[in-house]
Steps between C-alpha positions, in 0.01 A plus 500: 500500500629843595614646164332709233176388332477647152166526327585828334822639345841506668803647318841437653726765352872494436700494821208369707458151642179313573432168672235276649202571278212306348353617171129411486249519217508846347830571665803614300854509646762671283869481603683755291858480379732570790244385757503171692237270644477167682244273665224572250191280447279543193147361528230454237439817306814669636785628280865539599718693251875490560731752338742508792625217715314241705734364761314190618178323593238554232184286484279520192175320576219387270373793298791722602744646243860616535664686209878536505570791271815594314767574756299329770668226703334247728755321716504260786660188637377148559174506704475881485466572130181528292225241538244488219202297619218544251602852406695634202842665478604671176866594458537751218805570286773648716348354818645218711370254763687263729404213733143439393261212574203443267215270608123439513394675181762771532679632191842656457536669160856607416460709188758559227787705637425409862704264718423254777711300740439212739141405412310206649176387331272272704166332433260728316766763432600625154828667405493669158842605369542739208800671659796338668535270800860494606505242782325230699153412376327212681172366362316267737203268440208696359718801418573624147774709342440620145791660313375679191686601186781738588491404865777318677514290813803420708562180696165321542410219737184304413369341819179352365389818324499603136741721308401603148756638255314667217656539156765770506562480875838439662600269786842523660669372813344154485157341537488248785222255583496468881212251543265283300201638305682811381430622146714691255303635201693608192273669245741566213689266268839642599616321812658698785873456549468514878594182688210300642567285805341297778237317290330228703207268439181704454663812356389606151628713217227621263625607156182673387663631183628156388224313323461144625518228235468126528845343513662792677768427756679643801840376613798616702805510272863580570421459869337840550294599196125442501430441132146514365425391145161588354413493133862442408613818681735479798470727806773498767469607865813528712496296824735530792534122502314187398190507721488123540127477431287370220357748253162465333376711214138570412273772367420777747153653542548681170721397209830522681735237639491408869807335655447331837764356732388146586653219704746276316360151489748216545661392175724218390840537332660208320858437384611235253806283562669444165798301624378244750695179557342164434338376824546836674245592770417871471331687784164648395616835640765508224227478237186661652474805729178648643510880529265639770627847599182593688479163681154449355545124490357256246307176503715256303808471279439265209755330272466319166748259336487412128718188551483367855728196461819386667678519164360832377463681834237519779401694813548330837281623791627365829678234296190393302524522118225709337339398170481709186206671330306625806516785756718412798401676825801583716418460871621780725840416647554194278847398380480538122781425257520434127687188386664592167479141377760270354451589133621798304221737397268776621200459732252787460338604830246754625405669830206717611333637815143461619426826685316516830181593317531192279619692194731293280823665393651446157724198446864611487716277278855395580721203422779278629744381235759224520739587221573220254861386465667656197755342269791665321760335278844606378694372203874426518657592165857401587506175696813288530492164328428234765423767760228429757277802560285535814129518412476817715723674243247425226159484674373713790170455684383794714249381761455778760164352605648153569239342273541142378595434137662242270795609284524324163788503250525400133815426297504498117831303491558297814828333403847493651635665185229764448412571865270345764346562845629294793266455799685362800762382251254322268497614136158607365392422147358742246152566367281477815411697814752439779357542851756650741460351851505752784853535639661298220854575376450606138773602257525534124795328328592721202621201295823441315395633159479849362144628462190628679253287699150657513331452839169591666362537853150550644309490829198281578276647775182338630497275195525792256814515288658834421653592167829344395782755514786442256871535573817338371853396586756550224852362466665753272716374213869598498573795274806564285666832418815558291739793468740577217856619564592754229860564612667180612877470532670267254572172679291609801300233685150621591292333772176358360307684774604829336331392176215267605274527807238246610241618756345199677311626811289183502809271514380301196735260316608607152774443237694800372618466138749719311582539128814652342512613136887503499643270762871551425794620705539796260133597463378411852378182676328376820713312753317261735721393787791606279389299194444698179157456338459485124258703288172419331319283758314525833741494795350362823632678807535258793365624833779662701752496212763772459409667171686789337511648154845553344470813282763368254814659366349654187310823452131446432162401647392147598119454489373278783165362625356359823173325591336301781359148472229428763315170537620404151373822341760731351460875529588748230865569416604844622780664301794694637859569388854554622700749292876567494515851342772569237778753584440848356746749351510881518760740355591866566689743273771738630477827306794678670789261559850626573761424232705194604265420791427134581129447573379195699271280289243507785453875433395421144342151512280348775373138512209424738489128587267446804457133406877438502479350149816453290558719196772633263550879472626616156630846403564667160719804423466702176849663546728285712813720490712672765413838344127441439424280803518124580395233758773356724434152647745422778720776342485357145365736229208354299471560124205655322235343277448167679309351795710516815418230761540628855634223725323462834683699767731682251619858560348695212543874434453729203791730407345819362799563263712804450303657217193710498189316375234238583552122497175306433476179705256205544425233760281187507434183705513139389265305736601160638263338251699659212244766420662821368370827642479819297805730466444811712687813379680754716796739453796664671582852379812718555385857450720746291642816670298819435620864458326823601629862466401832658561858371609784729339825379661733758864402563745738664784629276818302574299250712608130487197266487529131599421268209251312723284818509471491120526132405358190685558131406265238658657147493302269735631189318865603555580475126828649365466800267695809361365850569583756227452879504501767216551873535395746223725782642791355696670831597588662830279793406204307359511196735691166500517156674796439733597131549740465792570875452579471128281717274326315217464654157 
């Protein structure tokens, strides 16, 4: 009221300041770079150009225009910034504006390259962004922010107004709905990555670039992703959290897709019970839950039962059984349970809501199942004859639901010999279904005979018989195994258990029989309780008898057999043998005996007799003389050219003789059965002395040279010999041998 009224031209130059002015129609206020201004009002027809700095309090009224030029800055704080009420403010590239309110037909245009901060857009105001908004935009009811391609907006709060993000624009810092009826318009098909929060009932998101198609959907997935599917294409918007509202999708005023936050109507969730017990009462709340997050309420919960019987299952409302095949209205506050019924099986059920407006919800299916008892059987392949086996070891009924059933058995044999069921001690016959009373003592007697009894079991439930399940109890037959003994000792007594083994895990009676192909004291025989058994017939072995096999005194092998007789049926003979091995002979020659040496026979001849069998050792000498070599038995020289029997235990040596040469010798065994072994040749040799001589090419004149340096005699056999020398010169001048100092000619 007391400032400057401008209807003409005012230029505020660099360094100057200007305040409290009103620019009227035809007026033009120019604040140059370096100049400042504040408290300026621009009326219709007035123009305010800012190249410097506006400190505070600008009002741009209807018809008025403010241009913030490059380098120009319009500042302020809350309640003392720029108010655009019907006028227009243009912020050019390089310009900046802060703390601005746009309302009542006013427009704030932030051009490319310009910046704005702290902008509030109220009813009738429009905020066009082609530059950058760095912080705090609030768009109230009736206000609009439009961010064009290349523009960017910082944190935005939509309080009932509309924010439009055109294709190619950028949003950062978060978009928050602060009240109902706010609208976010996204024109492109590329969704912003900025987080959207605060959605409440009445807020909308208009995807003008996403063509609406019938069958499209909008859901919140992964807890915080608003997923829109249109025409088979998925579009994701990032939410701060699940908004907890319903979401409807429809076509907008054009061809786009409009998403509206709507109240969530009450819904019903159902859960099946797959393992109920027979007769169990299950609270309805365990099966059916009404979800009403917005407390909207509903008219009625309805149930439906496909069975509705005490056996198959039924709902009870305040204790009253409900019939099947019709909707069941659940009174508010009623005590509702489901009786699972006494029979095994599944009762299919449904639930739905009638909304307050009378709309019928969809039937939601669930079920309560009483599991049927199950039967499993186990065979026993190795029962003991006469053993009584608890039925629980053969047949198992699993009945977690406590349902009623009848267990039936079947026996293909049903005899004391072959096997039979006993119920409370009473034997059951074969060939018919055997009902097992509840709580009865049931065993299976395996029977006294070898063999397998085939059995069956099944369950009968509600009059329906299950399948027979086969199992068996087997009393295994004794088995026989035999082992040969290839190196028995002559006369040795061998326990039968070392030769014959009977395995009888089932404790079945049997008769063991033996057979001997020799049956003599010489060749081998069985002894039962000390009594020798003859050959060529079956030998019954009494139970508990002491049975051994006497290997016999003779060399050789006795072929034997064993078999089992069971229930009068003879098994196959199984062959084995006990062998007394014959002694064996080995000889060794002596190529370098000493003349006159006496050589132990054991150095030349070795007899191996592990079986301790008797035998006769014979020798043969091709020379048999004191000079050429001879055997001495107990000091007596043995002649040549005949078999020489060596008495058992005799002291036998071979005298190598006094002469050089080789004496050829032989040895053989006569077995105790008279069999003659082959002569085995060996020799004892007395080696002849050998002579070697060495020349001396460089003797010293008059030197005396030891004979051992010129002549060497090797005589390992210690044989007598005469050494002779010969000298072709034999003179003191030409050289001569001296024997004991006497010169030799």
